[in-house]
C-alpha positions in Angstrom: -179.3 95.4 136.3 -181.2 92.2 136.4 -182.5 91.2 139.7 -182.3 87.3 140.3 -183.6 85.3 143.2 -181.6 82.0 143.7 -183.8 79.4 145.5 -181.4 76.8 147.0 -181.5 75.3 150.5 -177.8 74.3 150.7 -176.2 77.6 152.0 -172.7 76.6 150.6 -174.0 76.0 147.1 -176.1 79.3 147.3 -173.2 81.4 148.4 -171.1 80.1 145.5 -173.9 80.9 142.9 -174.5 84.4 144.6 -171.0 85.2 144.2 -170.7 84.3 140.5 -174.0 86.0 139.7 -172.9 89.3 141.5 -169.6 89.1 139.6 -171.6 89.1 136.3 -173.8 92.1 137.2 -176.9 90.7 138.7 -178.4 91.9 141.8 -178.7 88.7 143.6 -181.3 87.7 146.4 -181.4 84.0 147.9 -184.3 82.2 149.4 -184.3 78.7 151.1 -187.8 77.8 151.0 -191.1 78.4 149.1 -192.6 80.6 151.4 -189.4 83.0 151.3 -189.3 83.2 147.6 -193.0 84.0 147.4 -192.8 86.7 149.8 -189.9 88.0 147.9 -191.9 88.0 144.8 -194.7 90.0 146.4 -192.2 92.6 147.8 -189.5 93.0 145.3 -189.5 93.6 141.5 -187.7 90.4 140.5 -186.7 89.6 137.0 -185.5 86.0 137.2 -186.2 83.2 139.8 -183.6 80.3 139.5 -185.5 77.5 141.2 -184.5 74.2 142.7 -187.2 71.5 142.6 -186.4 69.7 145.8 -187.0 72.0 148.6 -188.4 71.5 152.3 -192.1 71.8 152.7 -193.1 73.4 149.4 -191.3 71.8 146.1 -190.5 73.8 143.1 -193.6 72.6 141.1 -195.9 74.0 143.7 -193.9 77.3 144.0 -194.2 77.7 140.0 -197.7 76.8 140.3 -198.2 79.7 142.9 -196.1 82.1 140.9 -198.4 81.6 138.0 -201.5 81.9 140.1 -202.2 85.5 139.1 -201.0 86.9 142.4 -197.6 87.7 141.3 -195.8 89.6 138.3 -196.5 87.4 135.3 -193.3 88.9 133.8 -190.9 87.2 136.1 -189.0 84.5 134.4 -188.8 81.0 136.1 -185.8 78.9 135.3 -185.8 75.5 137.0 -182.4 74.5 138.1 -182.5 70.7 139.2 -181.0 67.3 138.9 -184.6 65.9 138.5 -184.2 65.8 134.9 -186.6 63.3 133.5 -188.7 64.3 130.5 -192.0 64.3 132.8 -190.2 66.6 135.4 -189.4 69.2 132.5 -192.8 68.8 130.9 -194.6 69.3 134.3 -192.6 72.4 135.1 -193.1 73.9 131.7 -196.9 73.2 131.9 -197.0 74.9 135.2 -195.5 78.0 133.7 -191.8 77.8 134.0 -190.0 79.4 131.1 -186.8 77.2 131.1 -185.1 74.1 132.6 -181.4 73.7 133.6 -179.9 70.3 134.6 -177.7 71.0 137.6 -175.1 68.3 136.9 -174.4 69.8 133.4 -173.1 73.4 134.5 -170.5 74.6 136.8 -171.3 78.1 138.4 -169.6 80.1 135.6 -171.4 78.1 132.9 -174.7 78.5 134.8 -174.5 82.2 134.6 -173.8 82.1 130.9 -176.8 79.6 130.3 -179.1 82.0 132.6 -178.0 84.8 130.5 -178.7 83.1 127.3 -182.2 82.0 128.4 -183.2 85.3 129.5 -182.4 86.9 126.4 -184.2 84.1 124.6 -187.1 84.8 126.6 -187.0 88.6 125.8 -186.9 87.9 122.2 -190.0 85.6 122.7 -191.9 88.4 124.4 -191.1 90.7 121.5 -192.5 88.3 119.0 -195.6 87.7 121.1 -196.1 91.4 121.3 -195.6 91.8 117.6 -197.9 89.0 116.9 -200.6 90.6 119.3 -200.1 94.1 117.5 -200.8 92.3 114.3 -203.9 90.5 115.4 -205.2 93.7 116.7 -204.6 95.6 113.5 -201.8 98.0 114.8 -199.4 96.7 112.3 -199.9 97.2 108.5 -201.1 94.2 106.7 -198.3 93.4 104.1 -199.8 90.4 102.4 -196.7 88.4 103.2 -197.0 84.7 104.1 -196.2 84.1 107.6 -193.8 81.1 108.6 -192.9 79.9 112.0 -189.4 78.3 112.2 -188.7 76.2 115.1 -185.0 75.9 115.3 -182.4 76.5 118.0 -179.1 76.5 115.9 -178.1 80.2 115.0 -176.4 79.2 111.7 -179.6 77.5 110.2 -181.7 80.4 111.6 -179.3 82.7 109.6 -179.1 80.5 106.5 -182.6 79.4 106.0 -184.4 82.1 107.8 -182.4 84.9 106.1 -183.2 83.5 102.6 -187.0 83.0 103.2 -187.1 86.6 104.6 -185.2 87.8 101.5 -187.6 86.1 99.4 -190.4 87.9 100.7 -191.8 85.8 103.6 -192.5 86.9 107.2 -190.5 84.6 109.4 -191.0 84.4 113.2 -188.3 82.3 115.1 -188.7 80.0 118.2 -185.6 78.7 119.6 -186.9 75.9 121.8 -189.7 73.4 121.5 -192.2 74.6 124.1 -191.7 78.2 123.0 -192.4 77.0 119.3 -195.4 75.0 120.2 -197.1 77.9 122.0 -196.3 80.2 119.0 -197.6 77.4 116.6 -200.9 77.1 118.5 -201.9 80.8 118.0 -202.8 79.8 114.5 -201.4 82.8 112.8 -199.0 81.0 110.3 -199.1 79.7 106.8 -196.6 77.1 107.4 -194.3 75.7 110.1 -190.7 74.7 109.7 -189.6 72.4 112.6 -186.2 70.9 113.4 -186.6 67.3 114.8 -184.0 67.9 117.8 -185.0 70.8 119.9 -184.5 71.8 123.7 -187.4 71.2 126.0 -189.5 69.3 123.5 -188.7 67.4 120.4 -189.9 68.1 116.8 -191.9 64.9 116.7 -193.5 66.0 120.1 -194.3 69.5 118.5 -195.8 67.8 115.4 -198.0 65.3 117.3 -199.3 68.3 119.5 -200.1 70.5 116.4 -202.0 67.5 114.7 -204.3 67.2 117.8 -205.4 70.9 117.4 -208.3 71.4 115.1 -207.2 75.2 114.3 -203.7 74.4 113.0 -203.7 70.7 112.3 -203.9 71.5 108.5 -201.2 74.0 108.4 -198.3 72.6 106.2 -195.1 71.3 107.9 -191.6 70.9 106.9 -189.3 69.1 109.2 -185.6 69.3 109.2 -182.8 67.1 110.8 -179.3 67.3 110.8 -179.0 63.5 110.5 -181.3 60.5 110.8 -181.5 56.9 110.0 -184.1 55.5 107.5 -186.2 53.8 110.0 -186.8 57.0 112.1 -187.2 58.9 108.6 -190.0 56.6 107.8 -191.7 57.1 111.2 -191.5 60.7 110.9 -193.2 60.8 107.4 -196.0 59.0 109.0 -196.7 62.0 111.0 -198.5 63.5 108.2 -196.1 66.2 107.4 -195.6 68.1 104.1 -192.0 67.4 103.7 -188.9 66.2 105.3 -185.2 67.3 104.4 -181.8 66.7 105.9 -180.3 70.1 106.5 -177.1 69.0 105.0 -178.9 68.1 101.8 -180.9 71.1 101.2 -179.9 74.7 100.3 -181.5 77.8 101.5 -182.8 78.5 97.9 -184.2 75.0 97.4 -185.9 75.4 100.8 -187.4 78.7 99.9 -188.5 77.4 96.5 -190.1 74.5 98.3 -192.1 76.6 100.6 -193.3 78.9 97.7 -194.5 75.6 96.0 -196.3 74.3 99.1 -197.9 78.0 99.6 -198.9 78.1 96.0 -201.1 75.1 96.0 
């Protein structure tokens, strides 16, 4: 049973969320202030903190910074839950160490539980990927000579279609299902090619590519960008990012993508 701390200073809202999460099998604790949640993080074995940004005395940003200071369990998943949903708010929270960001107004209580469960599962998968990469770097995995591809994509249908075909054709494929996660994986520098979707949660494909191109260790790694739809003006702007290839998802088959990857990595 996962233990979650709901940090919300409105007692009525906190009680509604507590009831919904409890009904879904979570062990639920509540906190109304930064001091209270930090005390709980010291005393309890917590899996998830659902954290509002607007709180008395200590806001969610400062709480996140404290939780990631090294004094608390680094395995705690911090999910921001706030109506402060500007891009700079999300970026600041993620840079401070939050694992996810949910906009309050977009979810009713039942939908919130489902989204937290989805994000938690995604984070567990990310951790497994990181452990596998670390094992590979340490030589504890057998070197199989496969070319390594990072696919930054959040839609399961395309992960299955394109990723499945690439694996079938002998590539080692790692998946990242949101932009911030994908960028962290990319900057490790362990991949031979990146496949990046333009529209991603937490960080767009354009932002990911721009940041990759700023890093000396990975800036020359080939990049294929994909998009479900795009107009000609934006397409021209994307190609200025110095990517290797750009394709519309609806106009390329898994076999064609795999052949293009093979062609790029054979050069």
